[in-house]
N, C-alpha and C positions, 0 to 999 in steps of 0.2 A: 467301597464295595462296588465291584463291576457287575451291574445288574444283568447285562447280557450273558456273562459267564454263569451267573447264578441260574438264570433261566435255562441255559443249555444243560447244566449239571442236573437240575431237577427233572428236566424233560427226559434226559438219558436214563436217570434213575427210574422214572415211571415206566418208560417203555421196556426196560430190562426186567423190572419186577413183573409187569403184566405178561410179558412174553414167557418168562421162566415159569410162571404159575399157571399159564394157559387160561388166564382170566378173561371172561367175555366182556365185562364192563366194570366201570368204577362207580361206586355208590357213595355219595357225599351228602352230609347234612348241610343244608344251606340256611344259615341263620340270618343273613343280611349284614353280618359283621365283616370286618376286614380280613380275618384269617380264613374264613370259609370262602369269601369272594376271591381271594388270591389263590387258594387251593383249587377252586373250581376253574378259574381262568387257566392256570398252568396245566391242569389235568386235561381240560378240553382241547387246548392248543397242542398238547403232546400226543394224546391218544385219538383225537377226533371227537367232535361234539356228540356224535351219535352213540359213542361208547360210554357216555357219562349219564348217570341218572342222579339228579338232584332231588333230595327229599326236604321239603319245607315242613317242619313239624312244630307249628305254633301251639302254645297253650294260651288261649286268648285272655285268661285271667292275669297273665304276667307278660305276654309278648306284645310290645308296642306295635301299632299299625305301621310305623315307619320301617320296622325290621322286615315285615312282610313285603312292603313296597320295594325295599332294596333287594330282598331275596328274589322277588319276581323279576325285577329289572336285570339283575345279573344273569339269571337263568335264561331269560328271553334274548338278551343281547348276545349270549354265547351260543344260543341255538341248541342247548342241551335238552334232553328229555327231563321233565320234572313232574313232581306230584306233590300236592298239598294235603297233609293229613293233620287234622286238628286233634291233638292228643290230650287236651285238658279234660274233656268229659270222661275219657277212659281212665285217666289218672285219678279223677275224683271218685269214680266207682271203686277202683282197686284199693284206694287207701281209706275208704270209709271205715270208721271204727279204729283206725290206727292211732297211736300216740300222736298228739299234736306237737310236732317239732319242725320249725321252719327250715333248718338246714337239712334234716333227713328228708323232708318233703321235696326240697330243691334238688338234692342228689338223686332222689328216686325219679324225678322228671328227666334228668340227664340220662340215667340208665335206661329208662323206658324208651327214650329216643334212640339210644344205641342199639337196643334190642330190635327196634323196627328197622334200622339200617341193616343189621345183620340178617333179618328175615328176608329183605329184598335181595341182598347180596347172595344168600343161599339159593333163593328161588331163581335167580338169573345167572348163576355161575360167576358172580363178580367178587370184587374185593372192596372192603370198606376203607375209604381213604380218609385218614384222620386229618384234622385241621389245626392241631395244637402247634404252637410255636415254641422256641427255645426258652423264652422267658417263663412261660407257663409251666413247662416241663421241669425246669431247674428249681423253680419256686415250689413245685408240687401244687400249683394252682390249677387243679383239674380234679374231676371226679373219678375215683378208682372204679374201673369196669364201666365207666361212662364215656366221657370224651377222652379219657386216658386209655381207652381200649379200642384199637383199630388194627387193620392189617398192615398198613404202611403210613408213614408220616412224612410227606414230602417237604414241608417247610419247618421241620423240627430243628434245623440247625440255623434258623434265622431268629434273632431276638425281635421282640415286638417293634422296636424302633426301626430295625432293618426291614421288617415286613411292611411298615408304612412307606419306607423309601422305595421298596420293590413294587408296591401297589401303584405308586406314582408312575413308575417306569412302564407298568403294564397298562396304564390308562384306566384304572379303577376310578369310579366317580369320587370327586372330592367329598361329597356328603358322607360317603362310607368311610373314607380315610380319616376324616375329622371326628367321626362319631366315637364317643367314649366306649371302650371295650366292656362287654358285660356278658356273663353267662346266662342272663335273663332267667334266673331260677326263683326270683321273687320280684315283685314290682319295685322299680326304682333302683335295683341293684346295679352297681358298677364294679369292675375289677379293681380300679385304683381306689375307690372308696372303701372296699372291703379290705384290701391289702394295707392301705394307709400310706402308700408311697406312689408317686407318679412313675410311669413307665420309663421316662427318660432317665430318671435317677436309678430305678431298679436295674436297668440294663447296664448302666455305668458300674454299679456295684457288682453285678453278676460277672462282668468282664474282668473284674479285679480279684475275684476269689475262685477257689475250686469248690463248687457247690457240694460235691460228693465227699469232701473232706472237712469242710468248714464246720465250726461249732462255736457256741458262745464262749467257750474256753480258749478258742484260738486267738492269736494276735490279729486283730481286725485292722484292715488297711485304712489309711487316711486318703480320701478321694476328694480332689478339688471340686468345690461346688456342691458337695454332698455332706450333710452333717452326720455325726456318728450315731445319732438317734435313728436315722433312716437305715444306716448300715446294720445296726443291731436288730431292727425290725425285720429286715429282709432275711438275716441269718436265723431269726426266730421262726419265720415262715418255713425256711428250708428244714430246720430241725424238727418242727412239729409235723412236717409232711414226709419225713424220711421213709416211713413205711411204704409210701407210694412207689418208691424206687426199688423195692425188693422183688426183683425179677431174676430168675424164676421165684415163685412163691416159696418161702421156707417150708421144708418138709422134715418131719421127725424121722430120722434114719434109725431103723431098728437093727440093722446088721451092716 
């Protein structure tokens, strides 16, 4: 992968999208993780730091202090405008009396954050810049109408392992690059722990299959260094999240 060419293509994409939509600013959720750090970096360097608003939206019941530290470091080093909004107290009030379900509560937190991003984008005439990468999108490892909902996705054609290499090229701090990916929707949650397969293997599998056509009934490929159990697990994730790729949303046609 030629990281210089990748940067140029993403930068051209961002400039063209913002010019064509006459957007005044980019609004990005800054989590302190690698995807949001890379997205913020490329966006700031492409559009100019003053046209980027980073929103740090911790829920202190689940957000580690190190994520806030990294998010602030990235925001300050880039010189972007940023704002910290603690969302945990509001979440707690809103879901009081709701059924106690860990996954539903976690997805609600992600959707609450996206609603806040869109509020600021609407108020400032901006676009919400999504931070999802190709691995997450193909697996369906995102929250519908949460981190899966944004106006543009600049790094969506980079697998997670590619994002890590690109981050090194950009000079993202090693502490962020090495940190285990997590949606931080409950305490101790990690992406690889939830999926059950490491990203280096996930990406090797995704590169060998057509995620939009693969199923458990398909002839699954043999991949050097990856056992068939992991291949089947990745395919199972894709199958169970197929509904997340139904865009536009299915509509009942009456005529």
